[in-house]
N, C-alpha and C positions, 0 to 999 in steps of 0.2 A: 830345290830350284830357286834361284834368286828372283827378286822382283824384275830386274832388267832382263833376265832370261824369259820370264813370262810375258813381259811387255814386247820383247822381240818376236815371240811366237804369235802373239795377237796381231802385231803389226804386219807380219808375213801373211796372215790370213786376209787382213784388210787389203793388202796390195795384190792379192791373188797368187802369191808365191807358194802358199801351203793350202791344202784343203782342211776342212774342219776335222776330218778323220785323221789326217796326219798330225794335226795339233793335239788331238785327244791322245794319240799314241805317244807323243812326246811328253805330255803331261801325266800320263799314267803312273810312272814311278813316283812322282811327287804326290799324287793323290793316294797312292797306296802307303806312303810313308808320311803320316800327318805331322810328324815332329819336324819343325822348321830348322834345318841346319844349313850351314854354308861351309863349303870346303875352302879353306884359306891356303891350301898347299901344305902347310906344316901342321895344321890342326883343323878339327871340325868345330865350328862355332854353333852352339845350341841357342837359338833365339827365344826359346820358350821359357828359359829359367832366368 
């Protein structure tokens, strides 16, 4: 999950569009996969290396 994605989720909570539980559910895959990668469409970019 990219920084803009996380920011959008947090902004949605702030504006009342999402509940905290919905946000946690959306973040769960990113929390379970601690390796920071970004899908560029043609490749996955690994930000940890």
